[in-house]
N, C-alpha and C positions, 0 to 999 in steps of 0.2 A: 487491582486496587489494594492498597495497604489497609488492612483492617485494624481499627483501633477501638473506638467506643462501641462499635457494633460487631456482632458476629456474622458469619455467613447466613445463619438462620434468620437473623434480624434484618439483613440488608440485601444480600446478593443471590439468595437462593433461587430466584426465578429469573435472574438476568441472563441475557445471552452474550456470548463472546466476552466473558469475564473470567479472570483468574484471580481469585482472592488470595492474598498473602497474609498468613497468620503468624504472629510473633511466637517464637519458641521460648519455653521456660519463663514465661511472664505470668506471675501469679495473679496479677490484677486485670488480666484480659479474660473475657470482655470486660469493659470498664465497670467496676462496682464501687469506686471511691469518689470520683469527681462529683457525681450527683449529690452525694451526702456531705462531703467535706470541703468541696470547692477547691480541692488541691489535687495535683497529679504527680505521681512519682516520676522523677527524671532519671535518665540513664547515667552512665558513668563517664561518657565522653563529653567533657566540658560542661556537663550538667545542663545541656540545652535541650536535646531531643527528649520527648517523652519516652518512658521506659518501654512501652509497647512498640514504638517505632524503632527504637534502637535494637530491639530483639528480632526485627526482621532483617536477617543478615544478607549481605551482598550475594552470597551463593544461592540463597533462596530466590532472589530476583533473577539471577542468571539462569538458574534451573527452570524457572517459570518461562523465561523468554525462549530457552531452547526447546522446551516442551511444546510451546505454542508454534514455534517455527517448524518443528517436525510435523505437526498436524497440518500446518499450512502447506508444507511441501507435498504431502500426500494429496491434499485437496486440489492443489494446483496441477499435479500430475494427472489426476482424474479429469480435471477440466480440459487440460490439453488434449487428452485422449478423446474427450467428447467433441472438441473442436476439430479434430482430425486434420493434422498438418502432415504434409509430405514434402520431401526435397529431392531434387534430381539434377543430373548433369548429362551431357551428351558426349559420346565418343565414337570414333569411326576408324581408328587405326591402332596399331600396337602401342604407339607412344601416347595417344590421347587416352587410351584405356589405362595406361600406367598413371597418367596425371589424374584421371577420374577416380582411381582407387585412392589416391592421396587425398582428394577432396572429401570423399566419403569417410575415410578414416578420421580425418581431422574434425569433420562435422560431428561424427559419432562421439568424439571426446567430450563434446559439450552438450549434445542432444541425443543421447542414446535411446531415448523413448520415441524418436521420430524416424520413420522409415526413410531410407535414402536409396534412390534408384539410379542406375547407370543405363542409359538407353543408347543402343547402337543404331546409327542411321540405316544400316543394312537390314534391320528388322522392321522397316517401315510397313511392309505388306502384312507381316505377322501381327503387328500392333493394331493397324488401322483397317486391315482388310483390303486395302488398295494402295497404289503408289500414285502420288501427285507430283507434278514438276512445276516449279515456279519459272518465271520468265528468265531470271539470271542469278538468283540467290543460290548459294551452295546448300547442300542438303541439310547440314547441321543448323543453318540459319532458318531455312524455310519450315523445318519440322518442329521447331521449338514451340510456337504458339499452339500447334495442334496437340503436342504432348501436354502442355499446361491445361488445355481444354479437356482432354480425356481424363487427366488426373482429378480435375475438379468435379467429375461425376461421382467420385468416391471420397474426396477430401474437401475440406472447407478452405484450405489455404495451401498454395504450392509455392515453395521457395526454389529458385533456380540459381545455379552457379556455373560459370564457365569452367571448363576442365582445368584451365591454368590458374586456379585459385587454391588458397589454403585457408581454412577457417581457423582463426586464432582467438576467438572469444565467444561468449554466449550471445546469441542474436536476439536480445530482448526486444529491440525495436521492431523486428519482423514478427515476433510471436504475439505482439499485442493485437494484431489484425484490425486496427482501426483505420482501414483503408480498403480501396478496391484494387489499387496497384501501388506497390512500393518500389522505389528505385534508389540507386546510389549515383553519386556524381562522377562525371568524367573529368579528366585533366583538361583544363582550358587550353585552347590553341586557336590557330587561325580557322581550323575546321570545326572546332567545338566551342561555342560561346559559353559564357557563365550560365550555370544551371542546367547544362546539357546532361542527360541521364545516360549512364553506361549500363546497358541491359544485362551485362555479364554477372551482376549480382542484383537480383530482383525478387519480388514476390507478388502474387496475384491471388485475390479472393473472388474476382468477378469472372464468370464464364462469358458474359457479354463482351467484356474486354478482349478475351481470347478469340472469340468468334470474329470480332472486327479486325483484330490483328491478323488472323489467318486470312481473311478475305483480302486484306491489303497485300499480304505476301504473295497471293496467287492471282492478283489482277493481271491482265494481259500485258501491261506495261510496267509491272512492278520492278522495283529496284533491287540491288544485291544485298542490302543491309536490313535486317529486322530491327536494328536499333533506331533507325530513322523513323519507322512506323511506330515503334514503342514510344518514342518521344512525342510524336504527333498525337497519339491517342491519350497518353498520360497527361498531356497539357491541354487537352481539348476542353476541359471544364465539365465533361460529362461523367467523369469518374473521380472518386476521392483519391487524390495523390498524396503519398507520404514520401518525403526524401529522408532517408535514414542516416545520412551523414550529419549528425548533430554537432553542436559546437565543440563537444569533447570526444567525438567518435569519428574514426575513419572506417568506412565500409567498402572501400574500393581503391582504385589506383590513385586517388588524390593524395595518398600518403607517399607516393613514389619519390617526390623531391626530397623527402626526409629519410629515406631508407638507410642511409649511412648513419643516421642518428638513432635508429631503433635500439631500444634496450628493454630488458625485462625488469619490471619493478619487483618489490618484495613479495608480491602475491603471484608472480609468474606471468603477469599480463604484459602484452606487447604494447609499448608506448613510444611515441615520438611527437615532437612539436606540441607537447602538452595535451596529447589526445591518446585515447585507447585505440588500438587497431583491432577491428573485429574480423576483417577479411583482408588478406594480402592477394592482390590481383596483378599478375604479370602483364596482361593485356597486350595489345599490339596488332590485333586483327588476324584474319585468316592467312595461312601460309607461313606464320612465324612460330608455330608450335615447337619446332625443333630447337628453338633457342630458349625454351622456357622452363628448364628444369630447376634453375636457381638464379641467383643474382649476385654479381660481384660486389654489390653494395652491402651485403649482409655481413655483420661481424661474426666471429667464431661462435659467440654465445647464442646469437640468433640462429645460426645454422644448426647448432646442436638442438636447440629447442624445436626447430621445424622438423628435424629428424624424428624427435620424440612424438610430435603431433601426427606425423604422417606414417610412422612405423617404417621408415626407409632410411637409407644413408645418402639419399640424393643430394643433400645440401652440403655434405662435406667430402664426398668421394667422386662427384662428377666433375670432370675436367673438360674444358673446350666446348661445353654445351650451355654455358651460362649466358644470360642476356647481358649486354653491356650496361654500364651505368648510364641511365638516361639523363639527358639535360633538359 
């Protein structure tokens, strides 16, 4: 609040969430003239603003904003810690562990205060105390809902990434936690209708969702894809669903048709098709991981930026292992 006629003692002493701004070197502040003379000294700029207002300089306003922002940042960090968020991915080979480390490094660039776990499918018994086998899903697919469920014993929100992803922005939409399950969109095709969720970038706050998802993965005639059951449950109406691909944000592989157009804006954000990219996802399904270290569609600037995010040289020095430009 810009103080003029009244002082902090007069007006804001007991207010909450207030930052009073007081004019500097203004001999008539607090106001001692207007009430007697019905006149108010004007400043020197065009003689329009009152002297007390003109003596609240722009740098005072900026400093007040910065001070409040820093206090808010500390408070938000404490709130995040209280909410207890975790993130994870799954790996089961030398290559997928390599990819998983890239995800963890890029995630930490934006969310260093949130723990990130890499789970190896080969540690199933050590993690859960026993091994379970689904009807036909691969181990990385069948184990995911169980990992989400066990993490939700200690955390309020669990964020999941496929190993073949790189985080390229702050995941504000996922951190809000105004959902039971949050998903991102799949590229539309004959197999994937509009609105189909790609479970490769997702978040869950509901243990009940994970329990149901696990049960579906291990039913006697269960299918090979956890993504099918993820969609089935997320759209059942029993859970609060949030789709994080907003009008100005890409969170998954739906940015793929525009990868040749990706550029870095003046703030270093990844943008294309008038949207920010929060996560780049190679996608393509099981058995294609060997093709997913980089993409031929990326420009040299994008490749260098991805190297910085992942602390690797994968995006500029890997030859012959890049995914083709998808149509």
